[in-house]
DOMIGU-636364 format. One record per atom (N, C-alpha, C): x, y, z; atom name. Coordinates in nm, 2 decimals, m for minus. Layout:
<r px="X" py="Y" pz="Z" name="CA"/>
...
***
This chain:
<r px="m6.89" py="3.63" pz="m6.48" name="N"/>
<r px="m6.83" py="3.69" pz="m6.58" name="CA"/>
<r px="m6.77" py="3.48" pz="m6.58" name="C"/>
<r px="m6.75" py="3.40" pz="m6.73" name="N"/>
<r px="m6.73" py="3.28" pz="m6.72" name="CA"/>
<r px="m6.55" py="3.24" pz="m6.72" name="C"/>
<r px="m6.53" py="3.19" pz="m6.63" name="N"/>
<r px="m6.39" py="3.12" pz="m6.67" name="CA"/>
<r px="m6.35" py="3.03" pz="m6.78" name="C"/>
<r px="m6.23" py="3.14" pz="m6.81" name="N"/>
<r px="m6.19" py="3.06" pz="m6.97" name="CA"/>
<r px="m6.06" py="2.99" pz="m6.96" name="C"/>
<r px="m6.02" py="3.00" pz="m6.83" name="N"/>
<r px="m5.87" py="2.95" pz="m6.77" name="CA"/>
<r px="m5.86" py="2.83" pz="m6.85" name="C"/>
<r px="m5.96" py="2.72" pz="m6.83" name="N"/>
<r px="m5.97" py="2.57" pz="m6.88" name="CA"/>
<r px="m5.96" py="2.59" pz="m7.02" name="C"/>
<r px="m6.00" py="2.68" pz="m7.11" name="N"/>
<r px="m5.97" py="2.69" pz="m7.27" name="CA"/>
<r px="m5.85" py="2.68" pz="m7.31" name="C"/>
<r px="m5.76" py="2.66" pz="m7.39" name="N"/>
<r px="m5.65" py="2.60" pz="m7.44" name="CA"/>
<r px="m5.68" py="2.77" pz="m7.54" name="C"/>
<r px="m5.51" py="2.87" pz="m7.51" name="N"/>
<r px="m5.54" py="2.98" pz="m7.61" name="CA"/>
<r px="m5.50" py="2.95" pz="m7.73" name="C"/>
<r px="m5.61" py="3.01" pz="m7.77" name="N"/>
<r px="m5.62" py="3.00" pz="m7.94" name="CA"/>
<r px="m5.54" py="3.15" pz="m8.04" name="C"/>
<r px="m5.44" py="3.04" pz="m8.13" name="N"/>
<r px="m5.38" py="3.14" pz="m8.21" name="CA"/>
<r px="m5.44" py="3.23" pz="m8.29" name="C"/>
<r px="m5.55" py="3.20" pz="m8.37" name="N"/>
<r px="m5.63" py="3.26" pz="m8.43" name="CA"/>
<r px="m5.73" py="3.33" pz="m8.33" name="C"/>
<r px="m5.64" py="3.45" pz="m8.25" name="N"/>
<r px="m5.74" py="3.53" pz="m8.17" name="CA"/>
<r px="m5.84" py="3.62" pz="m8.21" name="C"/>
<r px="m5.89" py="3.66" pz="m8.35" name="N"/>
<r px="m5.96" py="3.78" pz="m8.44" name="CA"/>
<r px="m6.10" py="3.71" pz="m8.42" name="C"/>
<r px="m6.15" py="3.75" pz="m8.37" name="N"/>
<r px="m6.31" py="3.77" pz="m8.37" name="CA"/>
<r px="m6.35" py="3.67" pz="m8.51" name="C"/>
<r px="m6.46" py="3.65" pz="m8.48" name="N"/>
<r px="m6.53" py="3.57" pz="m8.67" name="CA"/>
<r px="m6.57" py="3.72" pz="m8.66" name="C"/>
<r px="m6.63" py="3.66" pz="m8.80" name="N"/>
<r px="m6.71" py="3.80" pz="m8.87" name="CA"/>
<r px="m6.84" py="3.71" pz="m8.93" name="C"/>
<r px="m6.94" py="3.84" pz="m8.92" name="N"/>
<r px="m7.10" py="3.80" pz="m8.94" name="CA"/>
<r px="m7.11" py="3.77" pz="m9.06" name="C"/>
<r px="m7.21" py="3.78" pz="m9.13" name="N"/>
<r px="m7.27" py="3.78" pz="m9.29" name="CA"/>
<r px="m7.29" py="3.91" pz="m9.30" name="C"/>
<r px="m7.25" py="3.99" pz="m9.21" name="N"/>
<r px="m7.30" py="4.15" pz="m9.27" name="CA"/>
<r px="m7.16" py="4.20" pz="m9.27" name="C"/>
<r px="m7.08" py="4.13" pz="m9.17" name="N"/>
<r px="m6.91" py="4.18" pz="m9.23" name="CA"/>
<r px="m6.85" py="4.12" pz="m9.32" name="C"/>
<r px="m6.89" py="4.03" pz="m9.39" name="N"/>
<r px="m6.80" py="3.95" pz="m9.51" name="CA"/>
<r px="m6.92" py="4.00" pz="m9.63" name="C"/>
<r px="m7.02" py="4.01" pz="m9.64" name="N"/>
<r px="m7.12" py="4.11" pz="m9.76" name="CA"/>
<r px="m7.02" py="4.22" pz="m9.70" name="C"/>
<r px="m7.00" py="4.34" pz="m9.66" name="N"/>
<r px="m6.94" py="4.47" pz="m9.65" name="CA"/>
<r px="m6.82" py="4.42" pz="m9.72" name="C"/>
<r px="m6.76" py="4.32" pz="m9.70" name="N"/>
<r px="m6.61" py="4.31" pz="m9.73" name="CA"/>
<r px="m6.60" py="4.27" pz="m9.88" name="C"/>
<r px="m6.66" py="4.17" pz="m9.93" name="N"/>
<r px="m6.68" py="4.16" pz="m10.03" name="CA"/>
<r px="m6.76" py="4.24" pz="m10.16" name="C"/>
<r px="m6.84" py="4.35" pz="m10.11" name="N"/>
<r px="m6.90" py="4.43" pz="m10.20" name="CA"/>
<r px="m7.02" py="4.37" pz="m10.28" name="C"/>
<r px="m7.10" py="4.29" pz="m10.19" name="N"/>
<r px="m7.23" py="4.19" pz="m10.19" name="CA"/>
<r px="m7.32" py="4.24" pz="m10.11" name="C"/>
<r px="m7.44" py="4.19" pz="m10.17" name="N"/>
<r px="m7.57" py="4.13" pz="m10.05" name="CA"/>
<r px="m7.54" py="4.07" pz="m9.92" name="C"/>
<r px="m7.62" py="4.12" pz="m9.83" name="N"/>
<r px="m7.60" py="4.00" pz="m9.70" name="CA"/>
<r px="m7.64" py="3.87" pz="m9.81" name="C"/>
<r px="m7.78" py="3.90" pz="m9.89" name="N"/>
<r px="m7.82" py="3.79" pz="m9.94" name="CA"/>
<r px="m7.75" py="3.71" pz="m10.02" name="C"/>
<r px="m7.65" py="3.72" pz="m10.05" name="N"/>
<r px="m7.62" py="3.66" pz="m10.17" name="CA"/>
<r px="m7.47" py="3.58" pz="m10.05" name="C"/>
<r px="m7.41" py="3.62" pz="m9.97" name="N"/>
<r px="m7.37" py="3.54" pz="m9.90" name="CA"/>
<r px="m7.46" py="3.46" pz="m9.81" name="C"/>
<r px="m7.55" py="3.47" pz="m9.77" name="N"/>
<r px="m7.65" py="3.37" pz="m9.68" name="CA"/>
<r px="m7.66" py="3.29" pz="m9.79" name="C"/>
<r px="m7.67" py="3.34" pz="m9.95" name="N"/>
<r px="m7.70" py="3.21" pz="m10.02" name="CA"/>
<r px="m7.59" py="3.07" pz="m10.05" name="C"/>
<r px="m7.49" py="3.19" pz="m10.07" name="N"/>
<r px="m7.39" py="3.11" pz="m10.10" name="CA"/>
<r px="m7.33" py="3.03" pz="m9.95" name="C"/>
<r px="m7.39" py="3.04" pz="m9.85" name="N"/>
<r px="m7.34" py="2.97" pz="m9.69" name="CA"/>
<r px="m7.44" py="2.83" pz="m9.70" name="C"/>
<r px="m7.54" py="2.86" pz="m9.78" name="N"/>
<r px="m7.64" py="2.77" pz="m9.70" name="CA"/>
<r px="m7.70" py="2.66" pz="m9.83" name="C"/>
<r px="m7.61" py="2.67" pz="m9.93" name="N"/>
<r px="m7.62" py="2.52" pz="m10.04" name="CA"/>
<r px="m7.55" py="2.41" pz="m10.00" name="C"/>
<r px="m7.59" py="2.31" pz="m10.07" name="N"/>
<r px="m7.57" py="2.17" pz="m9.99" name="CA"/>
<r px="m7.35" py="2.19" pz="m10.01" name="C"/>
<r px="m7.34" py="2.26" pz="m10.13" name="N"/>
<r px="m7.22" py="2.25" pz="m10.18" name="CA"/>
<r px="m7.19" py="2.40" pz="m10.13" name="C"/>
<r px="m7.16" py="2.42" pz="m9.99" name="N"/>
<r px="m7.13" py="2.60" pz="m9.97" name="CA"/>
<r px="m6.98" py="2.62" pz="m10.05" name="C"/>
<r px="m6.99" py="2.77" pz="m10.10" name="N"/>
<r px="m6.91" py="2.80" pz="m10.16" name="CA"/>
<r px="m6.85" py="2.86" pz="m10.07" name="C"/>
<r px="m6.90" py="2.99" pz="m10.00" name="N"/>
<r px="m6.81" py="3.05" pz="m9.86" name="CA"/>
<r px="m6.76" py="2.93" pz="m9.75" name="C"/>
<r px="m6.65" py="2.92" pz="m9.70" name="N"/>
<r px="m6.65" py="2.84" pz="m9.53" name="CA"/>
<r px="m6.72" py="2.92" pz="m9.47" name="C"/>
<r px="m6.79" py="2.82" pz="m9.40" name="N"/>
<r px="m6.83" py="2.91" pz="m9.24" name="CA"/>
<r px="m6.81" py="2.82" pz="m9.15" name="C"/>
<r px="m6.86" py="2.87" pz="m9.05" name="N"/>
<r px="m6.89" py="2.80" pz="m8.88" name="CA"/>
<r px="m7.04" py="2.84" pz="m8.86" name="C"/>
<r px="m7.09" py="2.72" pz="m8.85" name="N"/>
<r px="m7.24" py="2.73" pz="m8.74" name="CA"/>
<r px="m7.27" py="2.73" pz="m8.62" name="C"/>
<r px="m7.32" py="2.76" pz="m8.59" name="N"/>
<r px="m7.32" py="2.79" pz="m8.43" name="CA"/>
<r px="m7.46" py="2.79" pz="m8.42" name="C"/>
<r px="m7.53" py="2.69" pz="m8.41" name="N"/>
<r px="m7.68" py="2.68" pz="m8.37" name="CA"/>
<r px="m7.76" py="2.73" pz="m8.52" name="C"/>
<r px="m7.79" py="2.83" pz="m8.51" name="N"/>
<r px="m7.87" py="2.97" pz="m8.59" name="CA"/>
<r px="m7.75" py="3.06" pz="m8.65" name="C"/>
<r px="m7.69" py="3.04" pz="m8.60" name="N"/>
<r px="m7.57" py="3.18" pz="m8.63" name="CA"/>
<r px="m7.48" py="3.14" pz="m8.74" name="C"/>
<r px="m7.42" py="3.19" pz="m8.80" name="N"/>
<r px="m7.33" py="3.14" pz="m8.90" name="CA"/>
<r px="m7.20" py="3.26" pz="m8.95" name="C"/>
<r px="m7.10" py="3.23" pz="m8.91" name="N"/>
<r px="m6.97" py="3.30" pz="m8.86" name="CA"/>
<r px="m6.84" py="3.25" pz="m9.00" name="C"/>
<r px="m6.76" py="3.34" pz="m8.98" name="N"/>
<r px="m6.68" py="3.32" pz="m9.07" name="CA"/>
<r px="m6.52" py="3.37" pz="m9.00" name="C"/>
<r px="m6.43" py="3.26" pz="m9.08" name="N"/>
<r px="m6.30" py="3.33" pz="m8.99" name="CA"/>
<r px="m6.23" py="3.43" pz="m9.12" name="C"/>
<r px="m6.13" py="3.48" pz="m9.08" name="N"/>
<r px="m6.08" py="3.60" pz="m9.16" name="CA"/>
<r px="m6.00" py="3.54" pz="m9.23" name="C"/>
<r px="m5.93" py="3.46" pz="m9.27" name="N"/>
<r px="m5.82" py="3.33" pz="m9.31" name="CA"/>
<r px="m5.86" py="3.29" pz="m9.41" name="C"/>
<r px="m6.00" py="3.23" pz="m9.38" name="N"/>
<r px="m6.10" py="3.14" pz="m9.45" name="CA"/>
<r px="m6.17" py="3.22" pz="m9.61" name="C"/>
<r px="m6.21" py="3.35" pz="m9.54" name="N"/>
<r px="m6.27" py="3.46" pz="m9.66" name="CA"/>
<r px="m6.12" py="3.49" pz="m9.71" name="C"/>
<r px="m6.02" py="3.53" pz="m9.72" name="N"/>
<r px="m5.90" py="3.54" pz="m9.78" name="CA"/>
<r px="m5.87" py="3.45" pz="m9.85" name="C"/>
<r px="m5.84" py="3.35" pz="m9.77" name="N"/>
<r px="m5.78" py="3.24" pz="m9.93" name="CA"/>
<r px="m5.92" py="3.25" pz="m10.00" name="C"/>
<r px="m6.09" py="3.22" pz="m9.95" name="N"/>
<r px="m6.18" py="3.22" pz="m10.08" name="CA"/>
<r px="m6.12" py="3.34" pz="m10.20" name="C"/>
<r px="m6.09" py="3.48" pz="m10.15" name="N"/>
<r px="m6.09" py="3.56" pz="m10.25" name="CA"/>
<r px="m5.98" py="3.50" pz="m10.33" name="C"/>
<r px="m5.83" py="3.47" pz="m10.26" name="N"/>
<r px="m5.74" py="3.46" pz="m10.33" name="CA"/>
<r px="m5.75" py="3.35" pz="m10.48" name="C"/>
<r px="m5.84" py="3.20" pz="m10.41" name="N"/>
<r px="m5.86" py="3.11" pz="m10.49" name="CA"/>
<r px="m5.94" py="3.18" pz="m10.61" name="C"/>
<r px="m6.06" py="3.24" pz="m10.56" name="N"/>
<r px="m6.15" py="3.28" pz="m10.68" name="CA"/>
<r px="m6.09" py="3.40" pz="m10.76" name="C"/>
<r px="m6.03" py="3.48" pz="m10.74" name="N"/>
<r px="m5.92" py="3.58" pz="m10.80" name="CA"/>
<r px="m5.88" py="3.55" pz="m10.92" name="C"/>
<r px="m5.81" py="3.38" pz="m10.90" name="N"/>
<r px="m5.71" py="3.36" pz="m10.94" name="CA"/>
<r px="m5.82" py="3.26" pz="m11.09" name="C"/>
<r px="m5.94" py="3.22" pz="m11.04" name="N"/>
<r px="m6.01" py="3.16" pz="m11.15" name="CA"/>
<r px="m6.07" py="3.27" pz="m11.22" name="C"/>
<r px="m6.08" py="3.40" pz="m11.18" name="N"/>
<r px="m6.12" py="3.48" pz="m11.28" name="CA"/>
<r px="m6.02" py="3.58" pz="m11.43" name="C"/>
<r px="m5.94" py="3.54" pz="m11.35" name="N"/>
<r px="m5.84" py="3.59" pz="m11.42" name="CA"/>
<r px="m5.79" py="3.53" pz="m11.60" name="C"/>
***
């Protein structure tokens, strides 16, 4: 097991979300999420870890709030 004591505690201790998690949350296809994270101007805020794409819950909540207002 890795020694994580040298890394500072992070206040956002929630696990990062996967493309599948976000797709289920937004009720869209995984392809839609992937498409909106791979554009030059990414619509969905994401974190790239090598070939993996992950999302912070707070970023997706902010995305929903901002785009929900625009639709009203």
